VMD Tcl script that builds the backbone (N, CA, C; Angstrom):
set m [mol new atoms 336]
animate dup $m
set s [atomselect $m all]
$s set {name element resname resid chain x y z} {
  {N N MET 1 A 116.631 90.651 43.732}
  {CA C MET 1 A 115.666 91.059 42.729}
  {C C MET 1 A 114.513 91.502 42.682}
  {N N THR 2 A 113.556 90.640 43.358}
  {CA C THR 2 A 112.140 91.038 43.328}
  {C C THR 2 A 112.162 92.260 44.112}
  {N N ALA 3 A 112.663 92.149 45.301}
  {CA C ALA 3 A 112.591 94.003 45.290}
  {C C ALA 3 A 112.824 94.889 44.868}
  {N N GLU 4 A 114.126 94.678 44.290}
  {CA C GLU 4 A 114.448 95.681 42.856}
  {C C GLU 4 A 113.381 96.180 41.789}
  {N N VAL 5 A 112.594 94.649 41.186}
  {CA C VAL 5 A 111.730 95.049 40.465}
  {C C VAL 5 A 110.667 95.345 40.521}
  {N N LEU 6 A 110.257 95.385 42.043}
  {CA C LEU 6 A 108.858 96.050 42.591}
  {C C LEU 6 A 109.378 97.809 43.194}
  {N N GLY 7 A 110.848 98.136 42.260}
  {CA C GLY 7 A 110.732 99.360 42.726}
  {C C GLY 7 A 111.567 99.885 43.717}
  {N N ASN 8 A 111.773 99.196 44.631}
  {CA C ASN 8 A 112.879 99.494 45.839}
  {C C ASN 8 A 114.293 99.537 45.327}
  {N N ARG 9 A 114.648 100.426 46.201}
  {CA C ARG 9 A 116.298 100.565 46.143}
  {C C ARG 9 A 116.845 99.291 47.096}
  {N N VAL 10 A 117.926 98.721 46.560}
  {CA C VAL 10 A 118.292 97.431 47.468}
  {C C VAL 10 A 119.983 97.588 47.375}
  {N N GLU 11 A 120.492 97.619 48.849}
  {CA C GLU 11 A 121.844 97.273 48.620}
  {C C GLU 11 A 122.063 95.739 49.383}
  {N N ARG 12 A 123.205 95.279 49.090}
  {CA C ARG 12 A 123.436 93.935 49.301}
  {C C ARG 12 A 124.757 94.338 49.903}
  {N N LEU 13 A 125.058 93.152 50.914}
  {CA C LEU 13 A 126.038 93.081 51.610}
  {C C LEU 13 A 126.369 91.649 51.592}
  {N N TYR 14 A 127.644 90.997 51.275}
  {CA C TYR 14 A 128.188 89.665 50.995}
  {C C TYR 14 A 128.933 89.210 52.330}
  {N N ASP 15 A 128.716 88.073 52.912}
  {CA C ASP 15 A 129.917 87.585 53.666}
  {C C ASP 15 A 129.949 88.220 54.915}
  {N N VAL 16 A 128.664 88.230 55.566}
  {CA C VAL 16 A 128.641 88.974 56.726}
  {C C VAL 16 A 127.780 88.301 57.903}
  {N N GLY 17 A 128.223 86.894 57.994}
  {CA C GLY 17 A 127.917 86.010 58.716}
  {C C GLY 17 A 128.367 86.277 59.908}
  {N N VAL 18 A 127.790 85.370 60.888}
  {CA C VAL 18 A 127.789 85.609 62.255}
  {C C VAL 18 A 129.108 84.956 63.039}
  {N N ALA 19 A 129.799 84.327 62.166}
  {CA C ALA 19 A 130.906 83.337 62.469}
  {C C ALA 19 A 132.103 84.232 62.447}
  {N N GLY 20 A 132.252 85.608 61.693}
  {CA C GLY 20 A 132.923 86.640 62.099}
  {C C GLY 20 A 132.206 87.809 62.740}
  {N N LEU 21 A 131.475 88.366 63.645}
  {CA C LEU 21 A 130.652 89.055 64.142}
  {C C LEU 21 A 131.173 90.237 63.914}
  {N N HIS 22 A 132.668 90.771 63.214}
  {CA C HIS 22 A 133.034 91.989 62.854}
  {C C HIS 22 A 132.817 92.119 61.587}
  {N N ARG 23 A 132.198 91.213 60.876}
  {CA C ARG 23 A 132.120 91.640 59.145}
  {C C ARG 23 A 130.560 92.134 59.213}
  {N N VAL 24 A 129.978 91.806 60.196}
  {CA C VAL 24 A 128.376 92.402 60.227}
  {C C VAL 24 A 128.439 93.813 60.991}
  {N N LEU 25 A 129.529 94.259 61.868}
  {CA C LEU 25 A 129.595 94.982 62.698}
  {C C LEU 25 A 130.381 96.405 61.803}
  {N N SER 26 A 130.843 95.930 60.682}
  {CA C SER 26 A 131.371 96.656 59.857}
  {C C SER 26 A 130.792 97.545 58.770}
  {N N HIS 27 A 129.228 96.794 58.765}
  {CA C HIS 27 A 128.542 97.649 58.211}
  {C C HIS 27 A 127.144 98.306 58.820}
  {N N ILE 28 A 127.575 98.312 60.124}
  {CA C ILE 28 A 126.508 98.893 60.915}
  {C C ILE 28 A 125.775 100.123 60.364}
  {N N ASP 29 A 126.383 100.750 59.739}
  {CA C ASP 29 A 125.812 102.449 59.050}
  {C C ASP 29 A 124.687 101.858 58.280}
  {N N GLU 30 A 124.899 100.827 57.210}
  {CA C GLU 30 A 123.466 100.478 56.506}
  {C C GLU 30 A 122.716 99.470 57.151}
  {N N ILE 31 A 123.018 98.757 58.141}
  {CA C ILE 31 A 122.217 98.108 59.004}
  {C C ILE 31 A 121.102 99.293 59.182}
  {N N MET 32 A 121.987 99.776 60.305}
  {CA C MET 32 A 120.972 101.033 61.012}
  {C C MET 32 A 120.178 101.891 59.935}
  {N N SER 33 A 120.324 101.971 58.708}
  {CA C SER 33 A 119.570 103.227 58.241}
  {C C SER 33 A 118.563 102.209 57.290}
  {N N ALA 34 A 118.528 100.833 57.094}
  {CA C ALA 34 A 117.494 100.275 56.292}
  {C C ALA 34 A 116.544 100.045 56.660}
  {N N SER 35 A 115.258 100.117 55.916}
  {CA C SER 35 A 113.729 100.099 56.416}
  {C C SER 35 A 113.103 98.823 56.507}
  {N N VAL 36 A 113.684 97.853 55.865}
  {CA C VAL 36 A 113.992 96.492 55.900}
  {C C VAL 36 A 114.903 95.727 55.994}
  {N N ILE 37 A 115.149 94.323 56.438}
  {CA C ILE 37 A 116.207 93.536 56.229}
  {C C ILE 37 A 115.925 92.665 55.702}
  {N N ILE 38 A 116.519 91.929 54.953}
  {CA C ILE 38 A 116.242 90.562 54.341}
  {C C ILE 38 A 117.839 89.990 54.791}
  {N N ALA 39 A 117.376 88.467 55.212}
  {CA C ALA 39 A 118.564 88.098 56.274}
  {C C ALA 39 A 118.639 86.659 55.601}
  {N N VAL 40 A 119.913 86.382 54.307}
  {CA C VAL 40 A 119.767 84.831 53.979}
  {C C VAL 40 A 120.696 84.174 54.776}
  {N N ALA 41 A 120.465 83.060 55.214}
  {CA C ALA 41 A 121.572 82.344 55.744}
  {C C ALA 41 A 121.456 80.864 55.939}
  {N N GLY 42 A 122.505 80.309 55.718}
  {CA C GLY 42 A 122.204 78.613 55.232}
  {C C GLY 42 A 122.965 77.883 56.427}
  {N N MET 43 A 124.105 78.170 56.751}
  {CA C MET 43 A 124.784 77.224 57.548}
  {C C MET 43 A 123.833 77.139 59.222}
  {N N GLU 44 A 123.546 78.067 59.645}
  {CA C GLU 44 A 122.565 78.253 60.889}
  {C C GLU 44 A 122.054 79.604 60.766}
  {N N GLY 45 A 121.118 79.608 61.666}
  {CA C GLY 45 A 120.093 80.785 61.383}
  {C C GLY 45 A 120.448 81.862 62.348}
  {N N ALA 46 A 121.553 82.218 63.223}
  {CA C ALA 46 A 121.824 83.076 63.769}
  {C C ALA 46 A 121.679 84.449 62.849}
  {N N LEU 47 A 122.163 84.665 62.249}
  {CA C LEU 47 A 122.264 85.878 61.786}
  {C C LEU 47 A 121.081 87.167 61.546}
  {N N ALA 48 A 119.938 86.265 61.399}
  {CA C ALA 48 A 118.648 86.990 61.413}
  {C C ALA 48 A 118.328 87.599 63.058}
  {N N SER 49 A 118.870 86.802 63.770}
  {CA C SER 49 A 118.768 87.218 65.356}
  {C C SER 49 A 119.489 88.132 65.596}
  {N N VAL 50 A 120.370 88.267 64.910}
  {CA C VAL 50 A 121.634 89.442 65.386}
  {C C VAL 50 A 121.305 90.368 64.722}
  {N N LEU 51 A 120.955 90.401 63.486}
  {CA C LEU 51 A 120.208 91.786 63.175}
  {C C LEU 51 A 119.133 92.535 63.606}
  {N N GLY 52 A 118.063 91.236 63.775}
  {CA C GLY 52 A 117.238 91.737 64.380}
  {C C GLY 52 A 117.267 92.261 65.858}
  {N N GLY 53 A 118.398 92.329 66.571}
  {CA C GLY 53 A 118.753 92.873 68.068}
  {C C GLY 53 A 119.592 94.313 67.456}
  {N N LEU 54 A 119.916 94.279 66.308}
  {CA C LEU 54 A 120.695 95.312 66.246}
  {C C LEU 54 A 119.732 96.377 65.121}
  {N N ALA 55 A 118.921 96.119 64.502}
  {CA C ALA 55 A 118.238 97.146 63.600}
  {C C ALA 55 A 117.143 97.405 64.227}
  {N N ASP 56 A 116.568 98.733 64.066}
  {CA C ASP 56 A 114.943 99.033 64.430}
  {C C ASP 56 A 114.060 98.953 62.927}
  {N N CYS 57 A 114.624 97.720 62.645}
  {CA C CYS 57 A 113.150 97.978 61.196}
  {C C CYS 57 A 112.940 96.419 61.320}
  {N N PRO 58 A 112.034 96.117 60.310}
  {CA C PRO 58 A 111.749 94.380 60.370}
  {C C PRO 58 A 112.911 93.883 59.840}
  {N N VAL 59 A 112.974 92.516 59.910}
  {CA C VAL 59 A 114.329 91.664 59.474}
  {C C VAL 59 A 113.327 90.162 58.831}
  {N N ILE 60 A 113.408 90.209 57.305}
  {CA C ILE 60 A 112.765 89.034 56.953}
  {C C ILE 60 A 113.899 87.846 56.915}
  {N N ALA 61 A 113.755 86.924 57.580}
  {CA C ALA 61 A 114.551 85.633 57.399}
  {C C ALA 61 A 114.655 84.683 56.086}
  {N N VAL 62 A 115.533 84.194 55.645}
  {CA C VAL 62 A 115.416 83.170 54.520}
  {C C VAL 62 A 116.716 82.343 54.678}
  {N N PRO 63 A 116.050 81.032 55.126}
  {CA C PRO 63 A 117.165 80.029 55.411}
  {C C PRO 63 A 117.014 79.403 54.043}
  {N N THR 64 A 118.417 79.195 53.721}
  {CA C THR 64 A 118.871 78.447 52.390}
  {C C THR 64 A 119.056 77.085 52.518}
  {N N SER 65 A 118.892 76.316 51.398}
  {CA C SER 65 A 118.981 74.477 51.535}
  {C C SER 65 A 120.676 74.584 51.432}
  {N N VAL 66 A 121.562 75.506 50.909}
  {CA C VAL 66 A 122.712 75.636 50.645}
  {C C VAL 66 A 123.644 75.578 51.933}
  {N N GLY 67 A 124.378 74.416 52.366}
  {CA C GLY 67 A 125.520 74.784 53.299}
  {C C GLY 67 A 126.210 73.806 54.042}
  {N N TYR 68 A 127.058 73.662 54.545}
  {CA C TYR 68 A 127.786 72.437 55.381}
  {C C TYR 68 A 127.679 71.858 56.653}
  {N N GLY 69 A 128.070 70.487 57.055}
  {CA C GLY 69 A 127.578 70.187 57.690}
  {C C GLY 69 A 126.217 69.533 57.765}
  {N N ALA 70 A 125.814 69.698 59.454}
  {CA C ALA 70 A 124.531 69.141 59.923}
  {C C ALA 70 A 123.432 70.206 59.327}
  {N N SER 71 A 122.963 70.634 58.304}
  {CA C SER 71 A 122.089 71.655 57.599}
  {C C SER 71 A 120.950 71.312 57.189}
  {N N PHE 72 A 120.936 69.582 56.955}
  {CA C PHE 72 A 119.736 69.205 56.741}
  {C C PHE 72 A 118.900 69.506 55.600}
  {N N GLY 73 A 119.641 69.847 54.504}
  {CA C GLY 73 A 118.956 70.895 53.145}
  {C C GLY 73 A 118.095 72.346 53.950}
  {N N GLY 74 A 118.621 73.162 54.855}
  {CA C GLY 74 A 117.943 74.259 55.227}
  {C C GLY 74 A 117.270 74.166 56.811}
  {N N VAL 75 A 116.996 72.871 57.062}
  {CA C VAL 75 A 115.983 72.846 58.307}
  {C C VAL 75 A 116.660 73.074 59.218}
  {N N SER 76 A 117.825 72.741 59.426}
  {CA C SER 76 A 118.650 73.603 60.640}
  {C C SER 76 A 118.693 75.175 60.834}
  {N N ALA 77 A 118.792 75.896 59.619}
  {CA C ALA 77 A 118.778 77.350 59.478}
  {C C ALA 77 A 117.195 77.725 59.691}
  {N N LEU 78 A 116.383 77.045 59.239}
  {CA C LEU 78 A 114.726 77.391 59.180}
  {C C LEU 78 A 114.229 77.586 60.707}
  {N N LEU 79 A 114.428 76.502 61.499}
  {CA C LEU 79 A 114.793 76.423 63.098}
  {C C LEU 79 A 114.950 77.206 63.810}
  {N N ALA 80 A 116.270 77.546 63.374}
  {CA C ALA 80 A 117.101 78.329 64.410}
  {C C ALA 80 A 116.374 79.684 63.986}
  {N N MET 81 A 115.779 79.811 62.871}
  {CA C MET 81 A 115.166 81.222 62.646}
  {C C MET 81 A 113.861 81.231 63.194}
  {N N LEU 82 A 113.299 80.271 62.926}
  {CA C LEU 82 A 111.609 80.678 63.692}
  {C C LEU 82 A 112.096 80.661 65.121}
  {N N ASN 83 A 112.819 80.213 66.121}
  {CA C ASN 83 A 113.090 80.313 67.201}
  {C C ASN 83 A 113.895 81.692 67.530}
  {N N SER 84 A 114.200 82.425 66.802}
  {CA C SER 84 A 114.725 83.682 67.067}
  {C C SER 84 A 113.936 84.519 68.408}
  {N N CYS 85 A 114.543 84.972 69.283}
  {CA C CYS 85 A 114.001 85.967 70.120}
  {C C CYS 85 A 114.226 87.133 69.900}
  {N N ALA 86 A 114.715 88.019 69.072}
  {CA C ALA 86 A 114.643 89.205 68.522}
  {C C ALA 86 A 113.517 89.641 67.893}
  {N N SER 87 A 112.517 90.690 68.560}
  {CA C SER 87 A 111.509 91.086 68.016}
  {C C SER 87 A 111.439 91.605 66.627}
  {N N GLY 88 A 110.702 91.584 65.608}
  {CA C GLY 88 A 110.782 92.026 64.259}
  {C C GLY 88 A 111.258 91.199 63.293}
  {N N VAL 89 A 111.560 89.816 63.800}
  {CA C VAL 89 A 111.678 88.638 62.618}
  {C C VAL 89 A 110.777 87.893 62.369}
  {N N SER 90 A 110.955 88.174 60.835}
  {CA C SER 90 A 109.936 87.021 60.278}
  {C C SER 90 A 110.490 86.232 59.608}
  {N N VAL 91 A 109.890 84.628 59.300}
  {CA C VAL 91 A 110.656 83.930 58.312}
  {C C VAL 91 A 109.703 83.681 57.451}
  {N N VAL 92 A 110.673 83.053 56.187}
  {CA C VAL 92 A 109.835 82.577 55.086}
  {C C VAL 92 A 110.414 81.541 54.926}
  {N N ASN 93 A 109.882 80.621 54.075}
  {CA C ASN 93 A 110.383 79.292 53.751}
  {C C ASN 93 A 111.879 78.906 52.976}
  {N N ILE 94 A 112.091 77.951 53.362}
  {CA C ILE 94 A 113.732 77.674 52.958}
  {C C ILE 94 A 113.772 77.886 51.398}
  {N N ASP 95 A 114.793 78.867 51.010}
  {CA C ASP 95 A 115.057 79.202 49.562}
  {C C ASP 95 A 113.995 80.183 49.173}
  {N N ASN 96 A 113.182 81.025 49.937}
  {CA C ASN 96 A 111.852 81.563 49.470}
  {C C ASN 96 A 112.467 83.087 49.239}
  {N N GLY 97 A 113.439 83.112 48.619}
  {CA C GLY 97 A 113.645 84.453 48.529}
  {C C GLY 97 A 112.701 85.307 47.739}
  {N N PHE 98 A 111.908 85.528 46.645}
  {CA C PHE 98 A 110.844 85.575 46.117}
  {C C PHE 98 A 110.135 86.067 46.834}
  {N N GLY 99 A 109.401 85.333 47.785}
  {CA C GLY 99 A 108.610 85.722 49.087}
  {C C GLY 99 A 109.125 86.756 50.179}
  {N N ALA 100 A 110.368 86.588 50.088}
  {CA C ALA 100 A 111.023 87.503 51.278}
  {C C ALA 100 A 111.264 89.014 50.280}
  {N N GLY 101 A 111.566 89.189 48.995}
  {CA C GLY 101 A 111.726 90.514 48.600}
  {C C GLY 101 A 110.412 90.653 48.264}
  {N N TYR 102 A 109.239 89.845 47.807}
  {CA C TYR 102 A 107.621 90.438 47.600}
  {C C TYR 102 A 107.404 91.146 49.348}
  {N N LEU 103 A 107.504 90.726 50.161}
  {CA C LEU 103 A 107.460 91.158 51.364}
  {C C LEU 103 A 107.970 92.261 51.819}
  {N N ALA 104 A 109.371 92.707 51.685}
  {CA C ALA 104 A 110.288 93.899 51.693}
  {C C ALA 104 A 109.426 94.540 51.103}
  {N N GLY 105 A 108.958 94.478 49.670}
  {CA C GLY 105 A 108.580 95.481 49.163}
  {C C GLY 105 A 106.994 96.113 49.502}
  {N N MET 106 A 106.212 95.119 50.228}
  {CA C MET 106 A 105.351 95.418 50.659}
  {C C MET 106 A 105.409 96.376 51.712}
  {N N ILE 107 A 106.352 95.785 52.492}
  {CA C ILE 107 A 106.745 97.022 53.888}
  {C C ILE 107 A 106.952 98.258 53.505}
  {N N ASN 108 A 107.920 98.076 52.262}
  {CA C ASN 108 A 108.337 99.357 51.961}
  {C C ASN 108 A 107.649 100.710 51.241}
  {N N SER 109 A 106.328 99.699 50.956}
  {CA C SER 109 A 105.208 100.627 50.351}
  {C C SER 109 A 104.200 101.235 50.977}
  {N N GLY 110 A 104.091 100.369 52.302}
  {CA C GLY 110 A 103.085 100.919 53.473}
  {C C GLY 110 A 102.089 99.872 53.377}
  {N N ARG 111 A 102.252 98.739 52.702}
  {CA C ARG 111 A 100.850 97.729 52.303}
  {C C ARG 111 A 100.980 96.880 53.385}
  {N N ASN 112 A 101.085 97.009 54.548}
  {CA C ASN 112 A 101.607 95.816 55.215}
  {C C ASN 112 A 100.342 95.663 56.303}
}
mol reanalyze $m
mol bondsrecalc $m
mol representation Tube
mol addrep $m
């Protein structure tokens, strides 16, 4: 929402987690044409790394506090995202969708 308020065109993709990699790959055209990607994940943070490996644009990773298993309120996803080996992946704090949207807007406007 933040990126939209800042005047960016936003395309939302839902349920594209890495537990079913085919779901990510079914949106490969949208992923490859993006100028910046915000990856929100709460189960584990591998989604940002996968997207960072596929796309040639910046990926902003947002760990969420919602998840099942040993998510530890988002700390598990946060640590996984911080340890991403894919280049171009940045991480904001747990549940900081606002910060991710603001950064995406700055990237899109060239003020980086």
